[in-house]
C-alpha positions as CSV (number, residue, x, y, z in Angstrom):
1,M,-0.1,0.0,-0.1
2,T,1.4,3.3,-1.0
3,G,-0.5,6.0,0.8
4,F,-2.0,6.9,-2.6
5,H,-5.5,6.5,-4.2
6,L,-6.5,6.6,-7.6
7,A,-8.7,9.5,-8.9
8,Q,-10.8,9.4,-11.9
9,V,-12.8,11.9,-13.8
10,N,-14.8,11.4,-16.9
11,V,-17.4,14.1,-18.7
12,G,-19.9,13.7,-21.3
13,R,-22.3,15.9,-23.1
14,I,-25.8,14.9,-22.5
15,V,-28.4,14.7,-25.7
16,A,-30.9,16.8,-23.9
17,P,-31.4,18.6,-20.4
18,I,-31.2,16.3,-17.6
19,D,-34.7,16.8,-16.8
20,S,-36.0,15.7,-20.2
21,P,-37.7,12.7,-21.2
22,E,-34.9,11.6,-23.4
23,L,-32.8,11.4,-20.2
24,A,-35.5,9.9,-18.0
25,S,-34.2,6.3,-18.2
26,F,-30.5,7.2,-17.5
27,V,-31.5,9.4,-14.3
28,E,-33.9,6.6,-12.7
29,Q,-30.6,4.2,-12.8
30,L,-28.4,6.8,-11.2
31,P,-29.0,5.9,-7.8
32,A,-28.5,2.1,-8.2
33,V,-25.2,3.0,-10.2
34,N,-24.0,5.0,-7.6
35,E,-25.0,2.5,-4.6
36,L,-23.0,-0.2,-6.6
37,A,-20.1,1.9,-6.8
38,E,-20.1,2.6,-3.2
39,Q,-20.5,-1.0,-2.3
40,S,-17.8,-2.1,-4.7
41,P,-14.4,-3.1,-3.2
42,G,-11.7,-0.4,-3.4
43,F,-14.4,2.6,-3.5
44,V,-13.4,5.6,-1.2
45,W,-15.4,8.6,-2.5
46,R,-17.6,10.1,-5.3
47,L,-18.2,13.7,-6.1
48,V,-22.0,14.9,-5.1
49,D,-23.6,18.2,-5.1
50,D,-25.2,19.6,-2.3
51,S,-28.2,17.4,-2.4
52,G,-25.9,14.3,-1.5
53,A,-27.4,12.2,-4.3
54,D,-25.0,12.6,-7.3
55,A,-23.2,15.3,-9.3
56,T,-25.6,15.8,-12.0
57,M,-25.9,19.5,-11.2
58,L,-22.3,20.3,-10.9
59,R,-20.8,21.9,-14.2
60,P,-17.2,22.8,-14.8
61,E,-16.4,26.3,-15.2
62,D,-16.9,27.7,-18.8
63,T,-19.1,24.7,-19.8
64,D,-22.4,24.6,-21.0
65,D,-25.4,22.8,-19.0
66,L,-25.2,19.8,-21.2
67,L,-21.7,18.8,-19.8
68,L,-21.9,16.3,-16.9
69,I,-19.2,15.5,-14.9
70,N,-18.3,12.2,-12.8
71,C,-15.4,12.2,-10.3
72,S,-14.4,9.4,-7.9
73,V,-11.5,8.0,-5.8
74,W,-10.6,4.4,-5.6
75,E,-7.9,2.3,-3.9
76,S,-6.3,1.3,-7.0
77,V,-6.5,1.0,-10.9
78,E,-7.6,-2.6,-10.5
79,A,-10.7,-1.7,-8.2
80,L,-11.9,0.9,-10.5
81,R,-11.5,-1.3,-13.6
82,A,-13.4,-4.2,-11.9
83,Y,-16.4,-1.5,-11.1
84,V,-16.5,-0.1,-14.7
85,Y,-16.1,-3.2,-16.6
86,R,-16.9,-6.2,-14.5
87,S,-20.0,-5.1,-12.7
88,D,-23.5,-4.1,-13.5
89,H,-22.4,-0.6,-14.3
90,L,-21.1,-2.0,-17.9
91,R,-24.9,-2.5,-18.6
92,V,-25.3,1.1,-18.1
93,L,-22.2,2.2,-19.8
94,S,-23.2,0.1,-22.7
95,R,-26.1,2.2,-23.5
96,R,-24.2,5.6,-23.2
97,R,-24.9,6.6,-26.9
98,E,-28.4,6.8,-26.1
99,W,-27.8,9.7,-23.5
100,F,-24.5,11.1,-24.4
101,T,-23.0,12.6,-27.6
102,R,-19.9,11.2,-29.1
103,M,-16.8,13.3,-27.8
104,T,-13.9,13.5,-30.3
105,E,-11.2,14.3,-27.6
106,P,-10.4,12.5,-24.5
107,H,-13.3,12.5,-21.8
108,A,-11.8,10.6,-19.0
109,V,-8.5,10.6,-16.8
110,L,-7.0,8.8,-14.1
111,W,-4.1,10.2,-11.7
112,W,-2.9,9.4,-8.1
113,V,-3.6,11.6,-5.1
114,P,-2.7,11.3,-1.6
115,A,-5.0,8.9,0.3
116,G,-7.5,11.3,1.9
117,H,-7.5,13.8,-0.9
118,R,-10.7,14.7,-2.5
119,P,-10.3,16.4,-5.9
120,T,-12.4,19.5,-6.7
121,V,-14.2,20.0,-9.9
122,G,-11.3,22.5,-11.0
123,E,-8.5,20.0,-10.2
124,A,-10.2,17.1,-12.2
125,M,-10.9,19.5,-15.3
126,E,-7.2,20.5,-15.0
127,R,-6.1,16.8,-15.1
128,L,-8.3,16.2,-18.2
129,A,-6.8,19.2,-19.9
130,L,-3.4,18.0,-19.2
131,L,-4.1,14.5,-20.7
132,R,-5.6,16.4,-23.8
133,E,-2.7,18.7,-24.2
134,R,0.3,16.3,-23.4
135,G,-1.1,12.9,-23.8
136,E,-0.8,10.1,-21.0
137,G,1.9,10.2,-18.5
138,P,2.4,9.9,-14.7
139,E,0.1,12.7,-13.9
140,A,-2.8,11.9,-16.2
141,F,-3.5,8.6,-17.8
142,T,-6.1,6.2,-18.9
143,F,-6.8,2.3,-18.5
144,R,-5.0,1.8,-21.7
145,D,-1.8,2.9,-20.1
146,P,-1.8,3.0,-16.4
147,H,1.0,4.3,-14.4
148,P,1.8,3.1,-10.6
149,A,1.2,5.1,-7.7
150,P,4.0,7.3,-6.7
151,A,6.4,5.7,-4.0
152,S,5.4,6.8,-0.6
153,A,7.5,9.5,1.1
154,G,10.1,8.3,3.6
155,R,10.6,4.9,1.5
């Protein structure tokens, strides 16, 4: 154990406003998907708005009302990968084209944070910008090229 956790952010542009009929089936699945995440091995934290339910009302600065953000912290790349690709989350993920437009630039990034740190929306968007500008590296990467956690101080 290194004293670091894995942060992730993914953004997506929804096809219609969050309270529209086009998004109703997505919105009704959010509580179950969020509960699944919270009960998954290795889950640490997820970004929520003031309601405490989810982050659908939070927006990164300088974006439109159709850009949603999802940010969470996990114990490891393996724990996040298991939740994303080997749990019932995959069933919802497989329907993403119904609710989100295709993005041409990277829309998800991973990075290491000290255990106990909770990323802000601004920090998450900075990491996504770093990935978009410089490509994958130790400070911003994807599942395709995961980087190990930094060595703990004092080792």
